[in-house]
Every structure is written in structure tokens, then in C-alpha cells.
N, C-alpha and C positions, 0 to 999 in steps of 0.2 A: 406531245404536241406534233412531233415531227413524223409520226407512225403513219399517218394519212397521207399528208403531202410533203415534199421536199422545202416546200416556201409557205413561211408563214408571213402573211400581211397583218401586222400590228397596228391597229388604228386607234384614233382617240384624240381628244383636242390636245393643244399645246399644254405641256406642264401637267399631264395626267400621269405621268411615270413610264412613259415609254422607253426612254434612255436608261432608266435605273433597272428597268425589267430586262432590257436586252443584256446589259453588263452583269445581271447576277446568273447567267447561265454558266455552267462549268465549260472549261476550254473552248469559250467562243472568242472569236477574233472580230474585234470591233473597229468600224469604220464610220466616221462622222461625215456624212457627204456635204456637210456645209462648209467643209476645210476645201479651199482650192487645191491643194496637194493630193488629196483623196480623189477629186474630181478628175484630176490628170492622170492618176493610176487608172481609172475606169474609162478612160476614152478608147483604148482597146479591150473591149469585154472580154474577148476570148484570152488574151494573155494574161489578164488578170484572173480568170477562173482557172486556167491552167496552173497558177502559183497558189491557188486556194484549195486544190484538190485534198479530198478525205477530210475537209475542215467544216465546221460549223461557224458560219460568218454573220454578222450583224451590220446592216446597211442602214443607218440611221439617217433620217430625213431624207429619203432616197429621191424624192422628188425635187431635190436640187440638181439632179443629172440630166443633162440635156433631153435624154430619152430613157427614163427610169424603168420602163417595162421591157426594153431591149435585152438587158442584161439578166433580168429575171426569166425572161422566155428562154434565153440562150441556156442558161443554168438548168433550167428544169428539163430541156429537151437533150441536153448532150453531157451534163456533169451531174450523173445521179447519186456521186458520192458527197456532194456538197449540199449541205444544208443551209439555207437562207432564212433569217428573219428579217424583214424589212419593215421599216416604220414610215408612217405618213399621217398627216393630220385631216385626211379626207378619204372618202371613198375612191376607189381605184378609177372608175369611171367618170369622176368629177371634173377632170381637166383634160384638154386635148394635149397636155404633155404625156399622158399615158395612151400611148397608141393600141395597146393591148390589154384587156383587162385579165387575163391569164387564167380562163376559164378553164376548170378542172386541173389547173396546175398549183393552186395555192389552197390554203387552209386560212380563214380570217378570224382574227381575235381583236374583238373590241374592247379596248380599257376604257372603261366609263369613269366617271368621277368616283371617288371612294365608297364603297358599301358599307353598311353596318359590321360587317366581319373584317372589314379593312380596318376600321376606325378602332375596333376591337385590338388590332395587332400594334397600334400606337397607345394602348391602356386609355382610351378616352373615347367613352361611349355616351358622352353628353351630347343630346341631341338640339339643344340650343346652341352649343359650339359648333356642332357639325352643321347645323343650318346656316347659322351667321356667317361663319368663316370659309364654308363651301367645302367641296370634296375634291379639291386639287391638293395633293399632299404638301407643298411649300406653303400654301395658303393655310391649310388646316393645323399644321405644326407651328405656325407662327406664335411668338411669345406674347403678342399684341395684335390688336385688330389690323390687318393687312390692307388698308385703305390703299396707299399707293400702288400696291401689287396689283389692285384691278385695273387702273389705268395702264400701267406698264403691260400687262398681259395684253390690253386692247392694242396697244402700239404696235407689240411683236406680232398679233395676230394679224393686224392690216398690212405689216411689212414683209412678214415670211410666208404667211399663208394666203392670204387674198390677193397680195400683187404677185407673187410667185405663181401662184395656180389659176387665177382668174384674169389679174390684169384690169380690175375694176377701176374706174376713174370716179372722181368726186367722193373723196373720204367722208366729207361732212356729211351727206347725205346717207352713205352707207352706215356710219358710226351712229347716227340718229337713228336710224332703223334698228340697229341692234340695241341701242338704249330702251327702245320702245318695246321691243319684243321681251327683252329682259322684265321691263316693270309692267308690261301687261299680260304676263306669262300665265297660261292655263286658260286665257280666254279665247273666244271664237275669233278668227282670223277673217276679216275683211280687208282686202288690198286696197280699196278706196280711201279707207279711213286713215292709211299712211300716207297717201300721197303728199297732201298738204304740208304736215309738219316736216316731212322728209324732203320736200321741194323736187319730187320726183313723179314720174309718171306711174300709172298702174301696172303697165309692164316691166319697168324697171324695180318695182316693188316686187313683182312676183319673182323676178330674176333673183333679187337680193334674198328672198326666202329660200329659193333653191340652193343658193351658195352657203346658207346657214346650215341647210339640212344636209349638205354635202361634207360639210366640215364637223357636223355633230354638234353644232352649237345652238341649234334649235332642233325640236321634234314636232313633227306634223302628225298630230293624232286626228286621225278621219273616223267620220261617223260609221258604227257598224251597222249594216241593215240587209235585210233580205228583201227588200223593195216593198215592205207592207205600207197599206196606205198612208198610215199615220206617223211615219219615222221621218227623222231629219236624215237626208243623205249626203247634203251637199255643202256642209258647214264644218271646215275642219279646225280643231283648237291646235294651238301652237303654245309649246312649253320651252322655256328657257333650259339649257343644259345643266345647270348647277344653282343650286338654292343660294350660294355665296353670291353670285352676281345678281341673281333675282334680288336679294336684299340690298346689295350696293347700289342698284340702279332704282330701287324703290326709295332710297335714302333712309333704310333701316339700319341703325347703328346699336339697336337694342331690340330684343323681340319681347312683345307682349303676349300673353296667354293667347288672346285671340288670333295670334299670327301664327301659331303651330300647327294648326290643321290644313290651313293653305299650304305652307312649307312640307307638312307630312305627305301630302299629295304628290308633290315634287319628288321628295325623297322614295316613295313607293314606286313612282314610275322608274327612276334611276335603279332600284333593286330589280326591278321586273327586267329592264333591260339587260342587266349585267349576268342575271339569271339566263335569260332566253338567248342573249347574243344576236338579236334581231329587232327590228323595228316594225312588229308586226301585230301592235297593241291597238286597239280603237277605243271609242265610247259609244254610248247609245244614248238617245234622246229622241223623244216624241214631240209632236207640234204643240202638245199642251204643257210642254217643259218639264216632263218627267224625265231623269236623268240617272245612268248609271256612269261611275266614275271612268272605269276601264274595262274592256271587253277583251278576253283571250280566247281565240277560235283554235282549240286545241285538236290535233290530230287524233282521231279514234278516241276522243274524250268529250264528255259533254260541255257545252259552251260555260266558260267562267266569267261571271260578273264580279270584279272586285270593288267594293266602296272603302274610300279611305277615310278613316274617322280617327283622330287624335286620341280619343276614349272611346270605348267601346259604347258607354251609356249614350253616347250622341249620335247613334244610329236611330233612323226613323225607316220603318219598313215600307212607307207608302209606295216610294219608286221602286223598289223591288216587287212589291206586289204587281204593279202596272207592268214591269218588264216580263216577268213570269207568265203573263196573259198571253204574251207573243211567244215566249219562248220556254214552254213550260218544262223541257228536259234540262233546262240550264240549272247550274249552281251557284247559288251567291254567296259571296264570301264577304266579310269585313275584316279589313285589316288595321289593327289598332295598336298604339305603342304599349298599352297597360295591359296587355293580356300576356300572362305567364304560362298557362296552359290552353290551346285550343279548346273550343267548346261548341256546341250547337244549340240552337234556341229555335222552337217552332212558333210562327205566327199564323195561325189558323190552318190553312192547308199547305204552307210551304215552311221548309226548313233553312236557317241561314247559319252559316258555319263562321265562327269567328277564329281569326287566326293572328299569331304573331310573325316576326319576320322569318324564323325557320319554315314556319308552314307556309308563308308565302312561296317559299322556295320549292317547295313539294308541288305546288299548284303550276309553278312556272316549268316544271321538267319536261312537260308533254309538247 
């Protein structure tokens, strides 16, 4: 991980496992920047770095420092024998605290909520459990439904991330917006529809969404388009970051069979983000309502359209047929949980590939 750059920026939502991952590296010297004594140690960055020569160090919650990018920039430019893994719950450009985004000095690693492979490491690959409890490790491993933990997480998110990085006011409005985004996850986003229930202006609502995107708690999936006359070009969808929070704010404490397809779509999005390490996924829709769940514009490869179906038999080729009239070189995939071996099926003049999660990883490599 350190072969490309001397600094690794490890990001992801609170309690995704960043601290655990930092401490798991061999011979790493760990510093928790939430502690006042640690922050005092770094008031003179050069002295701190002189004492750290030849070491690999972890600077956890680095945004708690007054000028977090300063120590990273000095280290990258003047202390090549020091390897640093720094963690934070937002993009580097999200807050005014980060005066330098360390272009060309860092490698970014995004720790998403748990993937299917991660769940297997805990010997629990039950999808209902993963969907309901969510993909944050402490929630996933809870012996019983962690209802209280969801609100505790929200309290810490407001106090330690939102207030530290963005200094927003009006907690009630922001929290109401967060709740609605989770409960309405996967829907078309229209700022005006949130203004009244959140008691906030349209401009404030748009700012709230930018904050959620910067902290990886909401994902904006924009329409894919090449400006063809019949395509939707300006109606983004917004997805909540984790199925557990989506279930919690929808009031679901038990899952019905009809809920699985909706949550599977969220789970597939999380898997693709983890594989691609980038939020470069769109969706496609035309003005007649034909839609493809996700579009990946792969460099040097055919356009990939991914349909998410809980069972492969639920797939209807009618939307794919319309999509392929616009993009005849594209490849359509169906990702379903009940596929043991990938296979292909012809529908008239086009072929659809049915894949499992391992096949989905292959699609996302490009």
C-alpha cells in the first residue's frame, strides 16, 4: 500500500473499522489525535517528525489537529523515510481545516461498510442479517438488534464529524434531513421536497447533501447520458450509505421477502464502490421511464449496465432492450444472489450475462 506514495489517506464513515485497520499493520506507531496530549506533541510538526524517522505511523482522526494537512505535507516533502497512514471521516477537500489536499502526495483508500467477503471473515454470510444490522462491524457483530447503537452513532456523527469539520447549526434540521435521506434511499432527489419537513431553505438542503456526500454517508448517483434527446440528464438519485441505517430509519426490524430486492440494490452499490474505490457509477433512464440500475463507464471496455435482482428469474429484459437501442456496444449484466455459476442468456438480438458477486468484482476491475 505504501509502495506508490508515502502517505495513505484512509477514509470512511465513523465505525467502519479505520482504527482497527490502522492498528493491524506490523510495526506501526499509533497516535489518536482525539487525545489532547497527542495534539500537543504535534504542535511542532518538524520536531515530531524528526522523532519519527524511519517509522511507519498512524495518525487516527487527524482532522482533530488545527492544521491537519500541514504535518502530512511536511512529511511527504521532507521526511521520505516516514510512512504515514492518516484517517478521517470525510474527503480531504471537504473542510476548510484541510488547506492542502496533498495532490500527488497520497494514496487514498476508502473503507466502505462490510462487503460480502468481509462478512465471510466473520463466518456470517446471511444476507438478511447483513441487510438489517448493516455493514459497520460493531453493528454487524452485535448479539441482538443494535437499535440504540444507531442513535448513538448519529450523536457522535453530529458532534465529532459535522461540528468539527463543517460547524453546521440547527441540529434538528440536519438530523431530519439525514433521516429522510435514509428512509427515502434510492429515490430521485429533489431539494424542494425536503425544505418543508426540514424547516430549511432549498440552498441549505443542497448544502446538507454536499456534507453527507463529503462524509460518505450519502451517495449521489447521477444520470448517465450522452445527451441523446430522450434521456434524463439532471435528476440524481441519492442512496444512504448502509443498509442497516436504511432499515432503521424506515422502521424495519424484521425483513420481508419483498424488502430483499430493494436492499440488494444498495448492497450491490456498496460492493461496486469497494471494488472500484471511486464514486463514478451512474444510472440510466429515459423520459418514458425505462431504467437501468447502474452504469459503469469503463476505460477501454464496453459500457457496463448492471441490473440488481434478488433472484435471476425476476429479470425483465424490456428496459435492457430499450437501453441497447441507444448503446448497442454496451454489455448488460444481471447481479443476483442465487447464481452459483455465471451464465449468459439471449433475448432476441442481444445477450445478457448473469453474475454472482465474484463476477461483479471482475466487471468492476476496469
